[in-house]
Structure formats: C-alpha cells, structure tokens
N, C-alpha and C positions, 0 to 999 in steps of 0.2 A: 479615533477611539482610544481612550485612556484605559489600558488593560486593568490597572489596579481598581479603578472605579467600577469597571464591568464586573470584576470578581466580587467586589463588595455587594453590588446590586444582585448578582446571582445568589450569593449567600443569604441575602434577604428575601429570596424567592420572588424577585421582581420578574413578572411575566415578559415585560418589554425587553429585559436584559437577556432572557432566553432566546427570544426572537432575534435579537442582535447577535448573540453568540452563533446561532445556527446560520444566519445570513452571512456572517463573516467567515466562518470556518467550514461550512458544509462541503464546499467543493474540495478543499484540502483533505478533509477526512475521507470523502468519497474516493478521491484519486488514490489516496494511500491504501485504502481497502482494496480497490480494484487492482492496484499493483501487485498485491499478494494473491488475490482470488481469481483474477482473470475472468470474472463473471459479473456483469453489471448488476443484475438483480441481487445476487448475494452481497455484493459490495454495498448496495443501497440498504439492505437489511442490517448489515453489520454497522454501517454508518449511523443508522437510527439507534442501534444499541449503544453506540458510543455516546450519543447525546443523552440517552436515558441514564447511562451510568454517570455522566457529568451532573445531570440533574440531581441524582441521588447522593452523589459523593462530594459535591462542591464544598460542603462544610468541612471536609477533611483536607481540602487543597491548602497546602502550606505556603504557597507562593515562593518556594525555593527555586523553582524553575518558572519559565514563562508559561502562560496558559496554553499557547500553541504547542509547546514541548510536551506538556501533560496530555493534550489531545492526541498528539502523534503516538505517545506511548500507549494510550488506551486503544487507539485504532490498530496499531501493530499487534498488540497482545490479543485483541479480539479476533483479528484476521488469522493469526497463527493458531489460535484455539479452534477456529472454524476449520482450518485445514486439517488439524489433528483429529477433528471429530468426523470427518468424512469417512464413510463406511469402507470405500475401496478405491484403489488407484484406477481401476477400470472406469468407475463413474466419473472420476476427475478427468480422465482422458476424454470421455464423451462430452463433458461440460466444455472443455477447451476446444474440441473440434467443432462443436455446434454453436459456440457463442457468437453473438453478433456485436462484438465490442466496437466502440467508437473508432479505435485505431485501425480496424480491419474493414471499414466501410469502403466500398469501391468508389473510385472517382469516375466521372462521366465517361472519360476516354478509355477506361480499362476494359479489356476483353474479359470474357468469362474465364479464360485460362489464367489471366493475370490475377483475377480475384481469388481463384482457387490456390494459385501459387503463393500469394500473400498470406492467405489463411493458413496454409500449410507451414510456411516459415514462422508465422506468429505462434502456431501451436507447438512447433518444435522448440522455439525459444522459450515459451512459457513452461513447457515440460522440463527443459533444462534448468530454468530458474527454480522451479519447484523442487528439484533434486538437490539444490544447495543446502548445506547445513543452515539451521534457522538463523544463526547470527550473521552469516554471510548473506543470506537472502534478505534479511532485514536491512543491512547496510546497503546492499545493492539496490533494492527497491527504493529506499529513501534517496539514494544518490541519483539513480538514473530515471526513475519514474517521477519522483517529486522534485528533483533538481536541488536538493538540499546541499549546503556546504558541509564538508567533513566535520567542521566544528559543531554545527547544529546537530548532525547525526550523532556525534559523541554525546551531546547533551540528552538527546532522545533515548539513546541506548544506555546511558550511564557508564560510558567508557572513556578512555583517554583518546586524544586525537590520533596518536600513533597506532593504537589498537584498531581504530576505524580504518585507517589507511591500510593496515595489514589485512583486515577483513576484506576490503574492497579488492586489494591485489589478489588475494587467494580466490575470491569469487570470480574475478575475471579469468584467472588461470583455469579454474574448474570449468567454467563455461566454455573456454576455448577447447579444453580436452573433450568435453561432451559434444561440441558442435563441429569439430574439425572433420569428422567422418561424414556428417550430413552435407556440409558445404563442398567437400571434395567430390561427392557423388552427384551434386546438383548441377 
C-alpha cells in the first residue's frame, strides 16, 4: 500500500480507501487503546472514535508525519481522555478486576487457582501502569504493548529520542517501586 496515495484517496472521500485504512490499521489502533484502557469493549469504542475522527479530519492531515504516527497520536489522546473522564478510581478498579482481556484467558492446563493468580497479577500491573504520569504511561504502553521502537515513539509523542529514553527509564523505576511490595509478598 502506498501511503501517499491512500491519503489522497481518503481526502477525496473514497469509500474504498476508508475500508483499506480500517483493514490496515484497526488492530494497531485497538491494541494501542487496550494498552491504556485495559478493557476490550472500551478500547473498541475508542478505536471506532479514532477512525471517525480520521474521517472528519483527513483534510487537515499535513503529511509531516506518517499516517500511522498520526493514528497513534489520535489513539493515545483519545485513550487518555477516556481515562480522565472516568468518574472514579473505584469503578476503574472494578473494570480491571472483572475484565476478560485476551491476555488473561486461561490456557487449557491452567488450574482455577492459576487463572485467579494471573488475573490478580494483571490487575496489579494494570493499576500500577495507570498510576504513572501520562507521558511515562504513553511511552511505556507504546513500547511494551505495541513494541514500537523508541524513535517511532518519539515521533508519536513529538519528543526527542533522549526524552523518550528518559521517560521509559523513569516509568520502569516507578513501576518497580510500586510493584516491589506486591512481589515480595507473593
């Protein structure tokens, strides 16, 4: 797929181009949103909002960055806005505890105890990630959940490479501080 021609077709409101855009980037956007929200249904809703925004704003896309970078930025911003709009941390905690995320599905050989232990560890990790400052959380999610290179993260966040490296380092240290007590007691 030639990205420049896709953008031109999108700007001309070509329906086939929108289908191609969604088919190409849907999983990336959904995974990004899920990395922030830890709730599959919410991530699906936000991913849909991302593509609606692209549909409405494609005319203002300046092509200074890659289309995928622009999509990441929109997905990150919409996910962070969703987190900010949640009414209370208590409800967030309940969402995390009861989610049935893909990464927490039991394998056939797992015992019920293993399943509960894995869910608990995932909930503790997600809660710790949620406590990170927004810029650290963004860099961490893009790095660890999306597997993006630091250079790509710098482009998505509009930062220098060294700033991203510093954010990732601080995020890891903050997570270690938050999780050390849990893992000592486990």
